[in-house]
mmCIF file of the N, C-alpha and C atoms, coordinates in Angstrom:
data_MODEL
# 
_entry.id   MODEL 
# 
loop_
_atom_site.group_PDB 
_atom_site.id 
_atom_site.type_symbol 
_atom_site.label_atom_id 
_atom_site.label_alt_id 
_atom_site.label_comp_id 
_atom_site.label_asym_id 
_atom_site.label_entity_id 
_atom_site.label_seq_id 
_atom_site.pdbx_PDB_ins_code 
_atom_site.Cartn_x 
_atom_site.Cartn_y 
_atom_site.Cartn_z 
_atom_site.occupancy 
_atom_site.B_iso_or_equiv 
_atom_site.pdbx_formal_charge 
_atom_site.auth_seq_id 
_atom_site.auth_comp_id 
_atom_site.auth_asym_id 
_atom_site.auth_atom_id 
_atom_site.pdbx_PDB_model_num 
ATOM 1   N N  . UNK A 1 1  ? 7.911  -15.910 -2.150 1.00 0.00 ? 1  UNK A N  1 
ATOM 2   C CA . UNK A 1 1  ? 6.721  -15.778 -1.336 1.00 0.00 ? 1  UNK A CA 1 
ATOM 3   C C  . UNK A 1 1  ? 5.709  -16.817 -1.842 1.00 0.00 ? 1  UNK A C  1 
ATOM 4   N N  . UNK A 1 2  ? 5.103  -17.564 -0.946 1.00 0.00 ? 2  UNK A N  1 
ATOM 5   C CA . UNK A 1 2  ? 4.096  -18.545 -1.356 1.00 0.00 ? 2  UNK A CA 1 
ATOM 6   C C  . UNK A 1 2  ? 2.927  -17.875 -2.090 1.00 0.00 ? 2  UNK A C  1 
ATOM 7   N N  . UNK A 1 3  ? 2.346  -18.583 -3.030 1.00 0.00 ? 3  UNK A N  1 
ATOM 8   C CA . UNK A 1 3  ? 1.266  -18.033 -3.859 1.00 0.00 ? 3  UNK A CA 1 
ATOM 9   C C  . UNK A 1 3  ? 0.093  -17.493 -3.055 1.00 0.00 ? 3  UNK A C  1 
ATOM 10  N N  . UNK A 1 4  ? -0.292 -18.204 -2.017 1.00 0.00 ? 4  UNK A N  1 
ATOM 11  C CA . UNK A 1 4  ? -1.445 -17.763 -1.221 1.00 0.00 ? 4  UNK A CA 1 
ATOM 12  C C  . UNK A 1 4  ? -1.184 -16.390 -0.612 1.00 0.00 ? 4  UNK A C  1 
ATOM 13  N N  . UNK A 1 5  ? -0.010 -16.211 -0.041 1.00 0.00 ? 5  UNK A N  1 
ATOM 14  C CA . UNK A 1 5  ? 0.341  -14.929 0.564  1.00 0.00 ? 5  UNK A CA 1 
ATOM 15  C C  . UNK A 1 5  ? 0.479  -13.841 -0.504 1.00 0.00 ? 5  UNK A C  1 
ATOM 16  N N  . UNK A 1 6  ? 1.035  -14.203 -1.646 1.00 0.00 ? 6  UNK A N  1 
ATOM 17  C CA . UNK A 1 6  ? 1.178  -13.250 -2.737 1.00 0.00 ? 6  UNK A CA 1 
ATOM 18  C C  . UNK A 1 6  ? -0.187 -12.753 -3.202 1.00 0.00 ? 6  UNK A C  1 
ATOM 19  N N  . UNK A 1 7  ? -1.148 -13.650 -3.325 1.00 0.00 ? 7  UNK A N  1 
ATOM 20  C CA . UNK A 1 7  ? -2.503 -13.247 -3.728 1.00 0.00 ? 7  UNK A CA 1 
ATOM 21  C C  . UNK A 1 7  ? -3.126 -12.314 -2.700 1.00 0.00 ? 7  UNK A C  1 
ATOM 22  N N  . UNK A 1 8  ? -2.893 -12.577 -1.419 1.00 0.00 ? 8  UNK A N  1 
ATOM 23  C CA . UNK A 1 8  ? -3.421 -11.699 -0.372 1.00 0.00 ? 8  UNK A CA 1 
ATOM 24  C C  . UNK A 1 8  ? -2.814 -10.302 -0.475 1.00 0.00 ? 8  UNK A C  1 
ATOM 25  N N  . UNK A 1 9  ? -1.510 -10.253 -0.688 1.00 0.00 ? 9  UNK A N  1 
ATOM 26  C CA . UNK A 1 9  ? -0.834 -8.959  -0.806 1.00 0.00 ? 9  UNK A CA 1 
ATOM 27  C C  . UNK A 1 9  ? -1.334 -8.214  -2.045 1.00 0.00 ? 9  UNK A C  1 
ATOM 28  N N  . UNK A 1 10 ? -1.497 -8.915  -3.155 1.00 0.00 ? 10 UNK A N  1 
ATOM 29  C CA . UNK A 1 10 ? -1.982 -8.272  -4.374 1.00 0.00 ? 10 UNK A CA 1 
ATOM 30  C C  . UNK A 1 10 ? -3.401 -7.742  -4.194 1.00 0.00 ? 10 UNK A C  1 
ATOM 31  N N  . UNK A 1 11 ? -4.246 -8.490  -3.505 1.00 0.00 ? 11 UNK A N  1 
ATOM 32  C CA . UNK A 1 11 ? -5.615 -8.035  -3.239 1.00 0.00 ? 11 UNK A CA 1 
ATOM 33  C C  . UNK A 1 11 ? -5.589 -6.802  -2.341 1.00 0.00 ? 11 UNK A C  1 
ATOM 34  N N  . UNK A 1 12 ? -4.726 -6.808  -1.333 1.00 0.00 ? 12 UNK A N  1 
ATOM 35  C CA . UNK A 1 12 ? -4.599 -5.657  -0.432 1.00 0.00 ? 12 UNK A CA 1 
ATOM 36  C C  . UNK A 1 12 ? -4.145 -4.427  -1.208 1.00 0.00 ? 12 UNK A C  1 
ATOM 37  N N  . UNK A 1 13 ? -3.173 -4.605  -2.096 1.00 0.00 ? 13 UNK A N  1 
ATOM 38  C CA . UNK A 1 13 ? -2.686 -3.487  -2.914 1.00 0.00 ? 13 UNK A CA 1 
ATOM 39  C C  . UNK A 1 13 ? -3.816 -2.925  -3.771 1.00 0.00 ? 13 UNK A C  1 
ATOM 40  N N  . UNK A 1 14 ? -4.600 -3.798  -4.355 1.00 0.00 ? 14 UNK A N  1 
ATOM 41  C CA . UNK A 1 14 ? -5.719 -3.349  -5.190 1.00 0.00 ? 14 UNK A CA 1 
ATOM 42  C C  . UNK A 1 14 ? -6.737 -2.558  -4.369 1.00 0.00 ? 14 UNK A C  1 
ATOM 43  N N  . UNK A 1 15 ? -7.029 -3.038  -3.171 1.00 0.00 ? 15 UNK A N  1 
ATOM 44  C CA . UNK A 1 15 ? -7.995 -2.351  -2.309 1.00 0.00 ? 15 UNK A CA 1 
ATOM 45  C C  . UNK A 1 15 ? -7.472 -1.005  -1.815 1.00 0.00 ? 15 UNK A C  1 
ATOM 46  N N  . UNK A 1 16 ? -6.180 -0.903  -1.617 1.00 0.00 ? 16 UNK A N  1 
ATOM 47  C CA . UNK A 1 16 ? -5.571 0.288   -1.018 1.00 0.00 ? 16 UNK A CA 1 
ATOM 48  C C  . UNK A 1 16 ? -4.811 1.148   -2.023 1.00 0.00 ? 16 UNK A C  1 
ATOM 49  N N  . UNK A 1 17 ? -5.063 0.939   -3.311 1.00 0.00 ? 17 UNK A N  1 
ATOM 50  C CA . UNK A 1 17 ? -4.287 1.625   -4.346 1.00 0.00 ? 17 UNK A CA 1 
ATOM 51  C C  . UNK A 1 17 ? -4.291 3.140   -4.183 1.00 0.00 ? 17 UNK A C  1 
ATOM 52  N N  . UNK A 1 18 ? -5.446 3.731   -3.915 1.00 0.00 ? 18 UNK A N  1 
ATOM 53  C CA . UNK A 1 18 ? -5.518 5.190   -3.770 1.00 0.00 ? 18 UNK A CA 1 
ATOM 54  C C  . UNK A 1 18 ? -4.685 5.671   -2.582 1.00 0.00 ? 18 UNK A C  1 
ATOM 55  N N  . UNK A 1 19 ? -4.786 4.953   -1.470 1.00 0.00 ? 19 UNK A N  1 
ATOM 56  C CA . UNK A 1 19 ? -4.017 5.327   -0.278 1.00 0.00 ? 19 UNK A CA 1 
ATOM 57  C C  . UNK A 1 19 ? -2.516 5.174   -0.521 1.00 0.00 ? 19 UNK A C  1 
ATOM 58  N N  . UNK A 1 20 ? -2.145 4.097   -1.194 1.00 0.00 ? 20 UNK A N  1 
ATOM 59  C CA . UNK A 1 20 ? -0.728 3.867   -1.483 1.00 0.00 ? 20 UNK A CA 1 
ATOM 60  C C  . UNK A 1 20 ? -0.172 4.959   -2.392 1.00 0.00 ? 20 UNK A C  1 
ATOM 61  N N  . UNK A 1 21 ? -0.941 5.342   -3.396 1.00 0.00 ? 21 UNK A N  1 
ATOM 62  C CA . UNK A 1 21 ? -0.499 6.401   -4.311 1.00 0.00 ? 21 UNK A CA 1 
ATOM 63  C C  . UNK A 1 21 ? -0.351 7.731   -3.583 1.00 0.00 ? 21 UNK A C  1 
ATOM 64  N N  . UNK A 1 22 ? -1.318 8.052   -2.738 1.00 0.00 ? 22 UNK A N  1 
ATOM 65  C CA . UNK A 1 22 ? -1.258 9.306   -1.981 1.00 0.00 ? 22 UNK A CA 1 
ATOM 66  C C  . UNK A 1 22 ? -0.049 9.314   -1.050 1.00 0.00 ? 22 UNK A C  1 
ATOM 67  N N  . UNK A 1 23 ? 0.185  8.198   -0.375 1.00 0.00 ? 23 UNK A N  1 
ATOM 68  C CA . UNK A 1 23 ? 1.335  8.105   0.526  1.00 0.00 ? 23 UNK A CA 1 
ATOM 69  C C  . UNK A 1 23 ? 2.651  8.194   -0.246 1.00 0.00 ? 23 UNK A C  1 
ATOM 70  N N  . UNK A 1 24 ? 2.687  7.620   -1.429 1.00 0.00 ? 24 UNK A N  1 
ATOM 71  C CA . UNK A 1 24 ? 3.895  7.691   -2.246 1.00 0.00 ? 24 UNK A CA 1 
ATOM 72  C C  . UNK A 1 24 ? 4.214  9.146   -2.577 1.00 0.00 ? 24 UNK A C  1 
ATOM 73  N N  . UNK A 1 25 ? 3.202  9.900   -2.980 1.00 0.00 ? 25 UNK A N  1 
ATOM 74  C CA . UNK A 1 25 ? 3.404  11.316  -3.296 1.00 0.00 ? 25 UNK A CA 1 
ATOM 75  C C  . UNK A 1 25 ? 3.916  12.087  -2.078 1.00 0.00 ? 25 UNK A C  1 
ATOM 76  N N  . UNK A 1 26 ? 3.345  11.810  -0.925 1.00 0.00 ? 26 UNK A N  1 
ATOM 77  C CA . UNK A 1 26 ? 3.816  12.462  0.297  1.00 0.00 ? 26 UNK A CA 1 
ATOM 78  C C  . UNK A 1 26 ? 5.289  12.139  0.549  1.00 0.00 ? 26 UNK A C  1 
ATOM 79  N N  . UNK A 1 27 ? 5.639  10.868  0.442  1.00 0.00 ? 27 UNK A N  1 
ATOM 80  C CA . UNK A 1 27 ? 7.012  10.435  0.709  1.00 0.00 ? 27 UNK A CA 1 
ATOM 81  C C  . UNK A 1 27 ? 7.993  11.055  -0.284 1.00 0.00 ? 27 UNK A C  1 
ATOM 82  N N  . UNK A 1 28 ? 7.609  11.104  -1.549 1.00 0.00 ? 28 UNK A N  1 
ATOM 83  C CA . UNK A 1 28 ? 8.470  11.693  -2.577 1.00 0.00 ? 28 UNK A CA 1 
ATOM 84  C C  . UNK A 1 28 ? 8.729  13.167  -2.279 1.00 0.00 ? 28 UNK A C  1 
ATOM 85  N N  . UNK A 1 29 ? 7.744  13.827  -1.709 1.00 0.00 ? 29 UNK A N  1 
ATOM 86  C CA . UNK A 1 29 ? 7.869  15.249  -1.376 1.00 0.00 ? 29 UNK A CA 1 
ATOM 87  C C  . UNK A 1 29 ? 8.466  15.483  0.007  1.00 0.00 ? 29 UNK A C  1 
ATOM 88  N N  . UNK A 1 30 ? 8.981  14.429  0.628  1.00 0.00 ? 30 UNK A N  1 
ATOM 89  C CA . UNK A 1 30 ? 9.643  14.564  1.917  1.00 0.00 ? 30 UNK A CA 1 
ATOM 90  C C  . UNK A 1 30 ? 8.693  14.692  3.094  1.00 0.00 ? 30 UNK A C  1 
ATOM 91  N N  . UNK A 1 31 ? 7.414  14.399  2.867  1.00 0.00 ? 31 UNK A N  1 
ATOM 92  C CA . UNK A 1 31 ? 6.428  14.481  3.934  1.00 0.00 ? 31 UNK A CA 1 
ATOM 93  C C  . UNK A 1 31 ? 6.193  13.096  4.537  1.00 0.00 ? 31 UNK A C  1 
ATOM 94  N N  . UNK A 1 32 ? 5.621  13.070  5.722  1.00 0.00 ? 32 UNK A N  1 
ATOM 95  C CA . UNK A 1 32 ? 5.344  11.810  6.399  1.00 0.00 ? 32 UNK A CA 1 
ATOM 96  C C  . UNK A 1 32 ? 4.070  11.182  5.838  1.00 0.00 ? 32 UNK A C  1 
ATOM 97  N N  . UNK A 1 33 ? 4.149  9.933   5.372  1.00 0.00 ? 33 UNK A N  1 
ATOM 98  C CA . UNK A 1 33 ? 2.949  9.273   4.853  1.00 0.00 ? 33 UNK A CA 1 
ATOM 99  C C  . UNK A 1 33 ? 2.003  8.887   5.984  1.00 0.00 ? 33 UNK A C  1 
ATOM 100 N N  . UNK A 1 34 ? 0.744  8.726   5.622  1.00 0.00 ? 34 UNK A N  1 
ATOM 101 C CA . UNK A 1 34 ? -0.265 8.287   6.582  1.00 0.00 ? 34 UNK A CA 1 
ATOM 102 C C  . UNK A 1 34 ? -0.167 6.782   6.776  1.00 0.00 ? 34 UNK A C  1 
ATOM 103 N N  . UNK A 1 35 ? -0.694 6.298   7.883  1.00 0.00 ? 35 UNK A N  1 
ATOM 104 C CA . UNK A 1 35 ? -0.745 4.856   8.114  1.00 0.00 ? 35 UNK A CA 1 
ATOM 105 C C  . UNK A 1 35 ? -1.855 4.260   7.257  1.00 0.00 ? 35 UNK A C  1 
ATOM 106 N N  . UNK A 1 36 ? -1.610 3.062   6.755  1.00 0.00 ? 36 UNK A N  1 
ATOM 107 C CA . UNK A 1 36 ? -2.582 2.335   5.947  1.00 0.00 ? 36 UNK A CA 1 
ATOM 108 C C  . UNK A 1 36 ? -2.936 1.063   6.707  1.00 0.00 ? 36 UNK A C  1 
ATOM 109 N N  . UNK A 1 37 ? -4.219 0.754   6.729  1.00 0.00 ? 37 UNK A N  1 
ATOM 110 C CA . UNK A 1 37 ? -4.683 -0.445  7.434  1.00 0.00 ? 37 UNK A CA 1 
ATOM 111 C C  . UNK A 1 37 ? -3.969 -1.689  6.894  1.00 0.00 ? 37 UNK A C  1 
ATOM 112 N N  . UNK A 1 38 ? -3.456 -2.530  7.788  1.00 0.00 ? 38 UNK A N  1 
ATOM 113 C CA . UNK A 1 38 ? -2.770 -3.746  7.353  1.00 0.00 ? 38 UNK A CA 1 
ATOM 114 C C  . UNK A 1 38 ? -3.761 -4.799  6.854  1.00 0.00 ? 38 UNK A C  1 
ATOM 115 N N  . UNK A 1 39 ? -3.208 -5.894  6.379  1.00 0.00 ? 39 UNK A N  1 
ATOM 116 C CA . UNK A 1 39 ? -4.044 -7.015  5.925  1.00 0.00 ? 39 UNK A CA 1 
ATOM 117 C C  . UNK A 1 39 ? -4.911 -7.545  7.028  1.00 0.00 ? 39 UNK A C  1 
# 
């Protein structure tokens, strides 16, 4: 992945960390995760 795109994805992950963690827990428990705003 080109560096510019990688930096964008990393910034998005940092901004959405709480949502990603919550969705991960839902998925692990067999529940449907919520939608997260895209880049």
